[in-house]
ROFIMI-662737 format. One record per residue (C-alpha): chain; z, x negated, y negated; residue number from 0. Coordinates in nm, 3 decimals, padded with zeros to 5 digits, always signed. Each point is the difference from the previous one (the first is absolute). Example, Ala and Ser with C-alpha at 12.3 -4.5 7.8 and 13.67 -1.06 7.14 Angstrom:
BEGIN
ATOM	chain	zz	xx	yy	n
ATOM	A	+00.780	-01.230	+00.450	0
ATOM	A	-00.066	-00.137	-00.344	1
END
This chain:
BEGIN
ATOM	chain	zz	xx	yy	n
ATOM	A	-15.387	-03.294	-07.197	0
ATOM	A	-00.403	-00.057	+00.014	1
ATOM	A	-00.205	+00.291	+00.052	2
ATOM	A	-00.057	-00.104	+00.381	3
ATOM	A	+00.395	+00.046	+00.082	4
ATOM	A	+00.009	+00.320	-00.129	5
ATOM	A	-00.307	+00.118	+00.184	6
ATOM	A	+00.181	-00.095	+00.319	7
ATOM	A	+00.286	+00.166	-00.105	8
ATOM	A	-00.172	+00.332	-00.038	9
ATOM	A	-00.174	-00.042	+00.331	10
ATOM	A	+00.360	-00.031	+00.154	11
ATOM	A	+00.079	+00.365	-00.068	12
ATOM	A	-00.336	+00.178	-00.093	13
ATOM	A	-00.146	+00.235	+00.252	14
ATOM	A	-00.161	-00.100	+00.346	15
ATOM	A	-00.352	+00.036	-00.028	16
ATOM	A	-00.101	-00.204	-00.337	17
ATOM	A	+00.244	-00.237	+00.095	18
ATOM	A	-00.169	-00.131	+00.332	19
ATOM	A	-00.337	+00.011	-00.162	20
ATOM	A	+00.089	-00.242	-00.282	21
ATOM	A	+00.242	-00.204	+00.251	22
ATOM	A	-00.295	-00.033	+00.249	23
ATOM	A	-00.178	-00.273	-00.179	24
ATOM	A	+00.274	-00.171	-00.186	25
ATOM	A	+00.151	-00.070	+00.383	26
ATOM	A	-00.387	-00.170	+00.048	27
ATOM	A	-00.009	-00.220	-00.344	28
ATOM	A	-00.016	-00.326	+00.005	29
ATOM	A	+00.296	-00.013	-00.287	30
ATOM	A	+00.366	-00.086	+00.193	31
ATOM	A	+00.166	+00.176	-00.298	32
ATOM	A	-00.185	+00.334	+00.050	33
ATOM	A	-00.027	-00.046	+00.422	34
ATOM	A	+00.398	-00.075	-00.024	35
ATOM	A	+00.091	+00.311	-00.295	36
ATOM	A	-00.240	+00.222	+00.234	37
ATOM	A	+00.162	-00.034	+00.321	38
ATOM	A	+00.396	-00.018	-00.161	39
ATOM	A	-00.114	+00.353	-00.145	40
ATOM	A	-00.067	+00.109	+00.371	41
ATOM	A	+00.264	-00.107	+00.128	42
ATOM	A	+00.229	+00.154	-00.279	43
ATOM	A	-00.157	+00.298	+00.040	44
ATOM	A	+00.057	-00.005	+00.400	45
ATOM	A	-00.250	+00.296	+00.086	46
ATOM	A	-00.215	-00.020	+00.346	47
ATOM	A	-00.360	+00.039	-00.200	48
ATOM	A	+00.104	-00.330	-00.180	49
ATOM	A	+00.073	-00.178	+00.305	50
ATOM	A	-00.308	+00.132	+00.179	51
ATOM	A	-00.181	-00.173	-00.281	52
ATOM	A	+00.187	-00.347	+00.068	53
ATOM	A	-00.067	+00.062	+00.349	54
ATOM	A	-00.380	+00.016	-00.068	55
ATOM	A	-00.007	-00.290	-00.205	56
ATOM	A	+00.209	-00.221	+00.220	57
ATOM	A	-00.225	-00.253	+00.029	58
ATOM	A	-00.075	-00.053	-00.364	59
ATOM	A	+00.372	-00.080	-00.062	60
ATOM	A	+00.113	-00.354	+00.013	61
ATOM	A	+00.321	-00.156	+00.078	62
ATOM	A	+00.215	+00.067	-00.285	63
ATOM	A	-00.135	+00.354	-00.011	64
ATOM	A	+00.101	+00.071	+00.345	65
ATOM	A	+00.362	-00.172	-00.045	66
ATOM	A	+00.064	+00.243	-00.271	67
ATOM	A	-00.039	+00.299	+00.247	68
ATOM	A	+00.270	-00.170	+00.244	69
ATOM	A	+00.301	+00.238	-00.173	70
ATOM	A	-00.229	+00.326	-00.031	71
ATOM	A	+00.184	+00.295	-00.026	72
ATOM	A	+00.006	+00.238	+00.307	73
ATOM	A	-00.372	+00.154	-00.084	74
ATOM	A	-00.214	-00.313	+00.095	75
ATOM	A	+00.182	+00.057	+00.367	76
ATOM	A	-00.088	+00.354	+00.004	77
ATOM	A	-00.345	-00.076	-00.119	78
ATOM	A	-00.034	-00.290	+00.285	79
ATOM	A	+00.152	+00.273	+00.234	80
ATOM	A	-00.300	+00.267	-00.086	81
ATOM	A	-00.261	-00.280	+00.091	82
ATOM	A	+00.159	-00.106	+00.329	83
ATOM	A	-00.018	+00.389	+00.076	84
ATOM	A	-00.399	+00.026	-00.076	85
ATOM	A	-00.311	-00.082	+00.142	86
ATOM	A	-00.148	-00.244	-00.268	87
ATOM	A	-00.061	-00.336	+00.151	88
ATOM	A	-00.039	-00.220	-00.309	89
ATOM	A	+00.302	+00.158	-00.184	90
ATOM	A	+00.206	-00.026	+00.343	91
ATOM	A	-00.132	-00.387	+00.008	92
ATOM	A	+00.134	-00.010	-00.381	93
ATOM	A	+00.290	+00.121	+00.095	94
ATOM	A	+00.092	-00.180	+00.270	95
ATOM	A	-00.058	-00.300	-00.220	96
ATOM	A	+00.279	+00.113	-00.243	97
ATOM	A	+00.244	+00.081	+00.223	98
ATOM	A	+00.012	-00.383	+00.115	99
ATOM	A	-00.018	-00.151	-00.328	100
ATOM	A	+00.263	+00.275	-00.190	101
ATOM	A	+00.224	-00.035	+00.312	102
ATOM	A	-00.022	+00.379	+00.072	103
ATOM	A	+00.237	-00.005	+00.351	104
ATOM	A	+00.067	+00.363	-00.064	105
ATOM	A	-00.322	+00.117	+00.078	106
ATOM	A	-00.025	-00.209	+00.345	107
ATOM	A	+00.076	+00.344	+00.175	108
ATOM	A	-00.319	+00.160	-00.111	109
ATOM	A	-00.231	-00.285	+00.036	110
ATOM	A	+00.096	-00.039	+00.356	111
ATOM	A	-00.153	+00.307	+00.058	112
ATOM	A	-00.329	-00.145	-00.146	113
ATOM	A	+00.030	-00.299	+00.207	114
ATOM	A	+00.039	+00.171	+00.317	115
ATOM	A	-00.283	+00.265	+00.019	116
ATOM	A	-00.218	-00.016	-00.326	117
ATOM	A	-00.361	+00.023	+00.061	118
ATOM	A	-00.128	-00.268	-00.218	119
ATOM	A	+00.070	-00.346	+00.202	120
ATOM	A	+00.006	-00.225	-00.342	121
ATOM	A	+00.262	+00.207	-00.140	122
ATOM	A	+00.159	+00.031	+00.314	123
ATOM	A	+00.028	-00.342	+00.042	124
ATOM	A	+00.134	-00.075	-00.360	125
ATOM	A	+00.295	+00.259	+00.043	126
ATOM	A	+00.072	-00.182	+00.349	127
ATOM	A	+00.010	-00.324	-00.242	128
ATOM	A	+00.202	+00.194	-00.290	129
ATOM	A	+00.269	+00.136	+00.255	130
ATOM	A	+00.054	-00.344	+00.147	131
ATOM	A	-00.011	-00.210	-00.309	132
ATOM	A	+00.274	+00.217	-00.157	133
ATOM	A	+00.191	+00.050	+00.337	134
ATOM	A	+00.013	-00.401	+00.021	135
ATOM	A	+00.131	-00.050	-00.371	136
ATOM	A	+00.281	+00.241	+00.026	137
ATOM	A	+00.076	-00.126	+00.357	138
ATOM	A	-00.013	-00.375	-00.089	139
ATOM	A	+00.262	+00.085	-00.279	140
ATOM	A	+00.239	+00.161	+00.255	141
ATOM	A	-00.061	-00.293	+00.232	142
ATOM	A	+00.110	-00.243	-00.284	143
ATOM	A	+00.343	+00.214	-00.091	144
ATOM	A	-00.170	+00.201	-00.317	145
ATOM	A	-00.029	+00.342	+00.160	146
ATOM	A	-00.092	+00.323	-00.158	147
ATOM	A	+00.115	+00.226	+00.254	148
ATOM	A	-00.101	+00.302	-00.246	149
ATOM	A	-00.373	-00.122	-00.063	150
ATOM	A	-00.026	-00.132	+00.399	151
ATOM	A	+00.139	+00.245	+00.244	152
ATOM	A	-00.221	+00.294	-00.142	153
ATOM	A	-00.295	-00.244	+00.068	154
ATOM	A	+00.154	-00.131	+00.344	155
ATOM	A	+00.036	+00.408	+00.113	156
ATOM	A	-00.345	+00.055	-00.074	157
ATOM	A	-00.141	-00.283	+00.200	158
ATOM	A	+00.236	+00.058	+00.297	159
ATOM	A	-00.192	+00.342	-00.013	160
ATOM	A	-00.332	-00.134	-00.009	161
ATOM	A	+00.092	-00.226	+00.327	162
ATOM	A	+00.097	+00.320	+00.150	163
ATOM	A	-00.343	+00.086	-00.053	164
ATOM	A	-00.121	-00.304	+00.105	165
ATOM	A	-00.193	+00.131	+00.310	166
ATOM	A	-00.216	+00.246	-00.239	167
ATOM	A	-00.070	-00.287	-00.234	168
ATOM	A	-00.026	-00.314	+00.164	169
ATOM	A	+00.038	-00.195	-00.285	170
ATOM	A	+00.200	-00.323	+00.058	171
ATOM	A	+00.020	-00.115	-00.382	172
ATOM	A	+00.228	+00.292	-00.033	173
ATOM	A	+00.236	-00.101	+00.285	174
ATOM	A	+00.006	-00.328	-00.204	175
ATOM	A	+00.076	+00.175	-00.291	176
ATOM	A	+00.318	+00.110	+00.133	177
ATOM	A	+00.112	-00.325	+00.168	178
ATOM	A	-00.071	-00.149	-00.331	179
ATOM	A	+00.215	+00.264	-00.191	180
ATOM	A	+00.315	-00.073	+00.243	181
ATOM	A	+00.300	-00.245	+00.038	182
ATOM	A	+00.095	-00.119	+00.370	183
ATOM	A	+00.312	+00.231	-00.031	184
ATOM	A	-00.160	+00.326	-00.140	185
ATOM	A	+00.076	+00.264	+00.232	186
ATOM	A	-00.345	+00.213	-00.074	187
ATOM	A	-00.172	-00.272	+00.165	188
ATOM	A	+00.294	-00.060	+00.250	189
ATOM	A	-00.038	+00.378	+00.105	190
ATOM	A	-00.396	-00.029	+00.055	191
ATOM	A	+00.070	-00.315	+00.188	192
ATOM	A	+00.243	+00.183	+00.257	193
ATOM	A	-00.079	-00.004	+00.384	194
ATOM	A	-00.187	+00.311	+00.098	195
ATOM	A	-00.167	+00.057	-00.349	196
ATOM	A	-00.356	+00.108	-00.075	197
ATOM	A	-00.001	-00.270	-00.250	198
ATOM	A	+00.135	-00.319	+00.177	199
ATOM	A	-00.298	-00.127	+00.166	200
ATOM	A	-00.206	-00.003	-00.329	201
ATOM	A	+00.266	-00.191	-00.240	202
ATOM	A	+00.050	-00.262	+00.294	203
ATOM	A	-00.391	-00.021	+00.013	204
ATOM	A	-00.014	-00.067	-00.385	205
ATOM	A	+00.305	-00.261	-00.011	206
ATOM	A	-00.169	-00.170	+00.287	207
ATOM	A	-00.331	-00.036	-00.153	208
ATOM	A	-00.033	+00.084	-00.381	209
ATOM	A	-00.096	-00.302	-00.226	210
ATOM	A	+00.137	+00.199	-00.323	211
ATOM	A	+00.279	-00.272	-00.145	212
ATOM	A	+00.240	+00.270	-00.038	213
ATOM	A	-00.033	+00.193	+00.356	214
ATOM	A	+00.064	-00.384	+00.128	215
ATOM	A	+00.308	-00.084	-00.269	216
ATOM	A	+00.176	+00.306	+00.167	217
ATOM	A	-00.064	-00.098	+00.313	218
ATOM	A	+00.148	-00.338	-00.095	219
ATOM	A	+00.270	+00.149	-00.172	220
ATOM	A	+00.102	+00.213	+00.336	221
ATOM	A	+00.142	-00.353	+00.159	222
ATOM	A	+00.296	+00.056	-00.222	223
ATOM	A	+00.074	+00.361	+00.172	224
ATOM	A	+00.373	-00.005	+00.127	225
ATOM	A	-00.195	+00.173	+00.296	226
ATOM	A	-00.348	-00.061	+00.098	227
ATOM	A	-00.204	+00.192	+00.277	228
ATOM	A	-00.139	-00.139	+00.272	229
ATOM	A	-00.360	+00.122	-00.124	230
ATOM	A	+00.039	-00.161	-00.388	231
ATOM	A	+00.151	-00.333	+00.163	232
ATOM	A	-00.346	-00.025	+00.209	233
ATOM	A	-00.187	+00.105	-00.316	234
ATOM	A	+00.180	-00.259	-00.181	235
ATOM	A	-00.007	-00.271	+00.287	236
ATOM	A	-00.350	+00.037	+00.117	237
ATOM	A	-00.202	-00.006	-00.374	238
ATOM	A	-00.180	-00.287	-00.020	239
ATOM	A	-00.229	+00.008	-00.353	240
ATOM	A	+00.114	-00.246	-00.270	241
ATOM	A	+00.029	+00.301	-00.283	242
ATOM	A	+00.289	+00.115	+00.261	243
ATOM	A	+00.166	-00.357	+00.046	244
ATOM	A	-00.009	-00.086	-00.358	245
ATOM	A	+00.194	+00.377	-00.046	246
ATOM	A	+00.260	-00.090	+00.251	247
ATOM	A	+00.093	-00.349	-00.125	248
ATOM	A	+00.062	+00.120	-00.390	249
ATOM	A	+00.201	+00.314	+00.135	250
ATOM	A	+00.205	-00.235	+00.264	251
ATOM	A	-00.001	-00.255	-00.254	252
ATOM	A	+00.138	+00.226	-00.250	253
ATOM	A	+00.268	+00.162	+00.165	254
ATOM	A	+00.115	-00.135	+00.337	255
ATOM	A	+00.308	+00.231	+00.128	256
ATOM	A	+00.189	-00.012	+00.341	257
ATOM	A	-00.244	+00.294	+00.098	258
ATOM	A	-00.308	-00.196	-00.066	259
ATOM	A	+00.159	-00.326	+00.241	260
ATOM	A	+00.073	+00.259	+00.267	261
ATOM	A	-00.373	+00.191	-00.062	262
ATOM	A	-00.162	-00.332	+00.007	263
ATOM	A	+00.177	-00.123	+00.312	264
ATOM	A	-00.060	+00.281	+00.208	265
ATOM	A	-00.367	+00.027	-00.019	266
ATOM	A	-00.065	-00.360	-00.021	267
ATOM	A	-00.270	-00.182	-00.228	268
ATOM	A	-00.204	+00.231	-00.137	269
ATOM	A	-00.382	-00.059	+00.107	270
ATOM	A	-00.107	-00.075	-00.383	271
ATOM	A	+00.228	-00.300	-00.025	272
ATOM	A	-00.111	-00.137	+00.336	273
ATOM	A	-00.176	-00.354	-00.071	274
ATOM	A	-00.328	+00.167	+00.090	275
ATOM	A	+00.029	+00.249	-00.267	276
ATOM	A	+00.141	-00.221	-00.304	277
ATOM	A	-00.029	-00.304	-00.130	278
ATOM	A	+00.322	-00.113	-00.171	279
ATOM	A	-00.137	-00.253	-00.210	280
ATOM	A	-00.188	+00.319	-00.170	281
ATOM	A	+00.306	+00.143	-00.130	282
ATOM	A	+00.229	-00.113	-00.268	283
ATOM	A	+00.306	-00.188	+00.012	284
ATOM	A	+00.271	+00.354	-00.006	285
ATOM	A	-00.243	+00.149	+00.279	286
ATOM	A	+00.021	-00.322	+00.227	287
ATOM	A	+00.370	+00.000	+00.001	288
ATOM	A	-00.008	+00.388	+00.078	289
ATOM	A	-00.263	-00.064	+00.267	290
ATOM	A	+00.303	-00.252	+00.157	291
ATOM	A	+00.237	+00.259	-00.018	292
ATOM	A	-00.199	+00.236	+00.170	293
ATOM	A	-00.062	-00.263	+00.270	294
ATOM	A	+00.342	-00.068	+00.072	295
ATOM	A	+00.137	+00.354	+00.043	296
ATOM	A	-00.298	+00.120	+00.183	297
ATOM	A	-00.179	-00.235	+00.140	298
ATOM	A	+00.039	-00.011	+00.417	299
ATOM	A	-00.095	-00.349	-00.006	300
ATOM	A	+00.314	-00.137	-00.138	301
ATOM	A	-00.114	-00.384	-00.018	302
ATOM	A	-00.277	+00.079	-00.188	303
ATOM	A	+00.264	+00.264	-00.235	304
ATOM	A	+00.240	-00.272	-00.013	305
ATOM	A	-00.230	-00.276	-00.106	306
ATOM	A	-00.136	+00.233	-00.319	307
ATOM	A	+00.324	+00.082	-00.081	308
ATOM	A	+00.080	-00.343	-00.006	309
ATOM	A	-00.329	-00.097	-00.206	310
ATOM	A	+00.118	+00.275	-00.237	311
ATOM	A	+00.368	-00.123	-00.026	312
ATOM	A	-00.083	-00.382	-00.098	313
ATOM	A	-00.258	+00.130	-00.258	314
ATOM	A	+00.276	+00.179	-00.190	315
ATOM	A	+00.138	-00.344	-00.084	316
ATOM	A	-00.167	-00.057	-00.286	317
ATOM	A	-00.081	+00.337	-00.110	318
ATOM	A	+00.276	+00.277	+00.035	319
ATOM	A	-00.113	+00.364	+00.091	320
ATOM	A	+00.162	+00.337	+00.023	321
ATOM	A	-00.095	-00.034	+00.361	322
ATOM	A	+00.197	-00.295	+00.078	323
ATOM	A	+00.319	+00.251	+00.080	324
ATOM	A	-00.207	+00.187	+00.258	325
ATOM	A	-00.175	-00.286	+00.129	326
ATOM	A	+00.380	-00.172	+00.046	327
ATOM	A	+00.148	+00.314	+00.150	328
ATOM	A	-00.303	+00.025	+00.272	329
ATOM	A	+00.057	-00.360	+00.111	330
ATOM	A	+00.369	+00.056	+00.044	331
ATOM	A	-00.077	+00.338	+00.209	332
ATOM	A	-00.289	-00.163	+00.181	333
ATOM	A	+00.030	+00.025	+00.378	334
ATOM	A	+00.079	-00.270	+00.248	335
ATOM	A	-00.303	-00.159	+00.128	336
ATOM	A	-00.091	+00.036	+00.399	337
ATOM	A	+00.186	-00.260	+00.181	338
ATOM	A	-00.307	-00.077	+00.246	339
ATOM	A	-00.203	-00.058	-00.315	340
ATOM	A	+00.214	-00.219	-00.137	341
ATOM	A	+00.045	-00.195	+00.310	342
ATOM	A	-00.338	-00.067	+00.026	343
ATOM	A	-00.028	-00.105	-00.325	344
ATOM	A	+00.286	-00.273	+00.014	345
ATOM	A	-00.165	-00.156	+00.328	346
ATOM	A	-00.313	-00.051	-00.180	347
ATOM	A	-00.160	-00.312	+00.037	348
ATOM	A	-00.051	+00.009	-00.405	349
ATOM	A	+00.358	+00.002	-00.081	350
ATOM	A	+00.078	-00.250	+00.246	351
ATOM	A	-00.292	-00.247	-00.122	352
ATOM	A	+00.220	+00.022	-00.341	353
ATOM	A	+00.331	-00.086	+00.189	354
ATOM	A	-00.133	-00.279	+00.124	355
ATOM	A	-00.176	-00.125	-00.310	356
ATOM	A	+00.363	+00.091	-00.201	357
ATOM	A	+00.175	-00.206	+00.249	358
ATOM	A	-00.189	-00.309	-00.015	359
ATOM	A	-00.009	-00.067	-00.373	360
ATOM	A	+00.386	-00.057	-00.089	361
ATOM	A	+00.122	+00.338	-00.013	362
ATOM	A	+00.358	-00.073	-00.063	363
ATOM	A	-00.090	-00.191	-00.294	364
ATOM	A	-00.157	+00.323	-00.193	365
ATOM	A	+00.146	+00.316	-00.132	366
ATOM	A	-00.054	+00.296	+00.258	367
ATOM	A	-00.206	+00.193	-00.258	368
ATOM	A	-00.255	-00.277	+00.022	369
ATOM	A	+00.018	-00.060	+00.372	370
ATOM	A	-00.104	+00.368	-00.019	371
ATOM	A	-00.256	-00.004	-00.202	372
ATOM	A	-00.215	-00.330	+00.167	373
ATOM	A	+00.067	+00.158	+00.339	374
ATOM	A	-00.212	+00.296	-00.136	375
ATOM	A	-00.243	-00.241	-00.132	376
ATOM	A	-00.043	-00.186	+00.323	377
ATOM	A	-00.018	+00.321	+00.201	378
ATOM	A	-00.266	+00.152	-00.190	379
ATOM	A	-00.183	-00.320	+00.024	380
ATOM	A	+00.070	+00.003	+00.393	381
ATOM	A	-00.113	+00.359	+00.070	382
ATOM	A	-00.352	+00.126	-00.132	383
ATOM	A	+00.071	+00.375	+00.141	384
ATOM	A	+00.306	+00.128	-00.009	385
ATOM	A	+00.190	+00.331	+00.062	386
ATOM	A	+00.123	+00.197	-00.295	387
ATOM	A	+00.356	+00.006	+00.178	388
ATOM	A	-00.027	-00.390	+00.028	389
ATOM	A	-00.045	-00.024	-00.387	390
ATOM	A	+00.262	+00.258	-00.114	391
ATOM	A	+00.216	-00.165	+00.224	392
ATOM	A	-00.053	-00.350	-00.131	393
ATOM	A	+00.018	+00.147	-00.347	394
ATOM	A	+00.344	+00.133	+00.076	395
ATOM	A	+00.120	-00.353	+00.121	396
ATOM	A	-00.090	-00.127	-00.327	397
ATOM	A	+00.151	+00.262	-00.207	398
ATOM	A	+00.334	-00.014	+00.208	399
ATOM	A	+00.002	-00.363	-00.080	400
ATOM	A	+00.045	+00.073	-00.368	401
ATOM	A	+00.379	+00.009	-00.084	402
ATOM	A	-00.029	+00.240	-00.275	403
ATOM	A	-00.301	+00.230	+00.135	404
ATOM	A	+00.065	+00.339	-00.084	405
ATOM	A	-00.215	+00.139	+00.309	406
ATOM	A	+00.238	-00.206	+00.241	407
ATOM	A	+00.259	+00.249	+00.104	408
ATOM	A	-00.262	+00.293	+00.082	409
ATOM	A	-00.268	-00.247	+00.180	410
ATOM	A	+00.305	-00.137	+00.248	411
ATOM	A	+00.048	+00.373	+00.074	412
ATOM	A	-00.386	+00.106	+00.035	413
ATOM	A	-00.020	-00.323	+00.211	414
ATOM	A	+00.361	+00.065	+00.180	415
ATOM	A	-00.192	+00.018	+00.354	416
ATOM	A	-00.021	-00.341	-00.035	417
ATOM	A	+00.360	-00.063	-00.009	418
ATOM	A	+00.240	-00.214	+00.210	419
ATOM	A	+00.138	+00.308	+00.131	420
ATOM	A	-00.286	+00.231	+00.053	421
ATOM	A	-00.226	-00.287	+00.188	422
ATOM	A	+00.314	-00.105	+00.231	423
ATOM	A	-00.072	+00.172	+00.287	424
ATOM	A	-00.387	-00.069	-00.001	425
ATOM	A	+00.023	-00.373	+00.049	426
ATOM	A	+00.007	-00.004	+00.378	427
ATOM	A	-00.345	+00.189	+00.002	428
ATOM	A	-00.180	-00.288	-00.200	429
ATOM	A	-00.157	-00.352	+00.105	430
ATOM	A	+00.174	-00.271	-00.148	431
ATOM	A	-00.242	-00.100	-00.277	432
ATOM	A	-00.015	+00.347	-00.122	433
ATOM	A	+00.381	+00.026	+00.010	434
ATOM	A	+00.019	-00.296	-00.259	435
ATOM	A	-00.293	+00.149	-00.211	436
ATOM	A	+00.222	+00.296	-00.039	437
ATOM	A	+00.329	-00.153	-00.040	438
ATOM	A	-00.135	-00.184	-00.297	439
ATOM	A	-00.090	+00.286	-00.187	440
ATOM	A	+00.312	+00.161	+00.096	441
ATOM	A	+00.198	-00.267	-00.178	442
ATOM	A	-00.192	+00.039	-00.315	443
ATOM	A	+00.041	+00.370	+00.012	444
ATOM	A	+00.355	+00.095	+00.089	445
ATOM	A	+00.246	-00.255	-00.196	446
ATOM	A	+00.274	+00.143	+00.231	447
ATOM	A	-00.156	-00.130	+00.349	448
ATOM	A	+00.215	-00.279	+00.072	449
ATOM	A	+00.283	+00.181	-00.029	450
ATOM	A	-00.155	+00.272	+00.220	451
ATOM	A	-00.052	-00.245	+00.256	452
ATOM	A	+00.327	-00.105	-00.031	453
ATOM	A	+00.144	+00.352	+00.058	454
ATOM	A	-00.188	+00.084	+00.282	455
ATOM	A	+00.099	-00.335	+00.194	456
ATOM	A	+00.325	+00.093	-00.002	457
ATOM	A	-00.048	+00.388	+00.105	458
ATOM	A	+00.225	+00.112	+00.266	459
ATOM	A	-00.301	+00.120	+00.222	460
ATOM	A	-00.179	-00.282	+00.162	461
ATOM	A	-00.391	+00.149	-00.001	462
ATOM	A	+00.078	+00.010	-00.422	463
ATOM	A	+00.152	-00.374	+00.018	464
ATOM	A	-00.326	-00.104	+00.191	465
ATOM	A	-00.195	+00.160	-00.230	466
ATOM	A	+00.161	-00.218	-00.258	467
ATOM	A	-00.119	-00.314	+00.162	468
ATOM	A	-00.326	+00.068	+00.020	469
ATOM	A	-00.011	+00.101	-00.406	470
ATOM	A	+00.158	-00.310	-00.038	471
ATOM	A	-00.309	-00.223	+00.169	472
ATOM	A	-00.234	+00.233	-00.162	473
ATOM	A	+00.128	-00.037	-00.346	474
ATOM	A	+00.069	-00.382	+00.043	475
ATOM	A	+00.331	+00.059	-00.124	476
ATOM	A	+00.148	-00.159	+00.296	477
ATOM	A	+00.231	-00.258	-00.219	478
ATOM	A	+00.096	+00.271	-00.210	479
ATOM	A	+00.196	+00.189	+00.292	480
ATOM	A	+00.060	-00.293	+00.190	481
ATOM	A	+00.424	+00.089	-00.012	482
ATOM	A	-00.069	+00.321	+00.199	483
ATOM	A	-00.251	-00.131	+00.228	484
ATOM	A	+00.263	-00.293	+00.116	485
ATOM	A	+00.256	+00.265	+00.062	486
ATOM	A	-00.218	+00.174	+00.213	487
ATOM	A	-00.092	-00.304	+00.202	488
ATOM	A	+00.393	-00.105	+00.041	489
ATOM	A	+00.113	+00.397	+00.075	490
ATOM	A	-00.266	+00.298	+00.082	491
ATOM	A	-00.173	+00.124	+00.280	492
ATOM	A	-00.200	-00.186	+00.179	493
ATOM	A	-00.392	+00.095	-00.061	494
ATOM	A	+00.176	-00.024	-00.400	495
ATOM	A	+00.103	-00.371	+00.072	496
ATOM	A	-00.330	-00.077	+00.153	497
ATOM	A	-00.193	+00.147	-00.300	498
ATOM	A	+00.197	-00.153	-00.273	499
ATOM	A	-00.035	-00.318	+00.166	500
ATOM	A	-00.368	+00.052	-00.025	501
ATOM	A	+00.016	+00.096	-00.330	502
ATOM	A	+00.175	-00.341	-00.108	503
ATOM	A	-00.280	-00.215	+00.104	504
ATOM	A	-00.140	+00.117	-00.371	505
ATOM	A	+00.302	-00.116	-00.137	506
ATOM	A	+00.034	-00.331	-00.212	507
ATOM	A	+00.336	-00.031	-00.044	508
ATOM	A	+00.260	-00.233	+00.144	509
ATOM	A	+00.265	+00.231	+00.174	510
ATOM	A	-00.244	+00.166	+00.199	511
ATOM	A	-00.145	-00.325	+00.088	512
ATOM	A	+00.345	-00.113	+00.165	513
ATOM	A	+00.051	+00.301	+00.149	514
ATOM	A	-00.328	-00.020	+00.194	515
ATOM	A	+00.093	-00.333	+00.068	516
ATOM	A	+00.342	+00.109	+00.184	517
ATOM	A	-00.169	+00.287	+00.177	518
ATOM	A	-00.303	-00.212	+00.140	519
ATOM	A	+00.278	-00.193	+00.158	520
ATOM	A	+00.161	+00.325	+00.180	521
ATOM	A	-00.026	+00.123	+00.316	522
ATOM	A	-00.334	+00.119	+00.137	523
ATOM	A	-00.114	+00.368	-00.084	524
ATOM	A	-00.171	+00.205	-00.279	525
ATOM	A	+00.209	-00.130	-00.283	526
ATOM	A	-00.105	-00.379	+00.098	527
ATOM	A	-00.332	+00.055	+00.033	528
ATOM	A	+00.010	+00.199	-00.313	529
ATOM	A	+00.159	-00.302	-00.179	530
ATOM	A	-00.242	-00.241	+00.143	531
ATOM	A	-00.316	+00.218	-00.088	532
ATOM	A	+00.175	+00.016	-00.368	533
ATOM	A	+00.063	-00.383	+00.003	534
ATOM	A	-00.338	-00.112	+00.089	535
ATOM	A	-00.144	+00.258	-00.271	536
ATOM	A	+00.209	-00.162	-00.250	537
ATOM	A	-00.075	-00.374	+00.124	538
ATOM	A	-00.371	+00.057	-00.024	539
ATOM	A	+00.050	+00.163	-00.358	540
ATOM	A	+00.177	-00.305	-00.108	541
ATOM	A	-00.230	-00.269	+00.132	542
END
């Protein structure tokens, strides 16, 4: 054992006064070994006077020396407590800096008093920052399921008491400190946020306006609550800053539950995710998928929501994601689109132009998927500016033409207002050209369209049978339902017989043509007139 080591061993047990006089210059020396042993000696003695010396010389310690005090005994906390209760500004500033470095969570209640009302502004500001830094650190651990309740709860209670004194001290940073210390389900916070409390207004205001990451993280985490009050829902929905947008995306992306889905659906698309506030191209791939998920469950614009959802799902083909399940579940739950919106899209000239182009270029020689793809390409060229609903409808038709598309079943449900059964009662409200355009779309959306028309032609109620006749013409499937039409001509109500004959003018088979010839030579009346008109149309079409 060398002489230096024996000296420090003696100093660890020697009387106090001469020891401090020796340790003071030892702490200031440039010799790292001497400085380290002097600090260890003070820690082992664990006396307030020694720690006061450490506080006085704190600015001279390097990072290694400061780290050695992290596990100091209770004497250091007692010395810091004494400084916090005093009026020495210089020592207070050093003590506050020490607390952040040493993570002195237990001293936060004492620092709150300094932060609220100490006379010196520099000391007061640093005290507020110290409280906030320590509170946000312990709160972040709790929100990440690494809670230390024995440390956090006393700190939280002290901050809650401080917020009750807000009308006196008016320090927003201390309100932020409480929020940053909390989790979304903490009873202390929920009590202060309860209706009728004096603290509710200031807490809601800071949740709406604070730019502190810890506060926005707390507000974002509240989207997962089982019960979300309207005021908190409004704060989440109305914030538009980029800081909150990224926090909310991160929170939703990490944990998307049934409660999350319901809360987003109720509040609508948060303002921070609106196109004017957020540019998707600036986001990571995971955040873009999360954003699509949010749009799908919360956007009141169902066309935009479904478009973004399909974009996200198609991007998963080459790169799987943990969000694949929630995205597909959202497609399965996506609400049926508005019928009037779909009818307008189906009647669009853009879709009609694409259909005409497809029919000209030998569609029968091509697989259905290739036809659908070419239809989409032609329509894109035909229409320069097109409604989003029309683009979405064409996209759905293209997907439904693919036999193995995983989206076929949910898309048929979402677009079910364009099924043959859904539009059956509306054909007589439309012009013939519009009927034809919509009818072509119905055939591509609804694989059971012909069967539906056939069943309607056999319905016992006359009005329903008449609807079936209109549908057969609109869908251009008269040849496919010729048999029930012929039975109607032979044995049905007069109006139904006349309507059926009018539909047969669009048929191409020989059996219906022979029937028209026969009836055109029958007795004068409505049946003969209808047969003659149909026959004339057939002959002109053949010419």
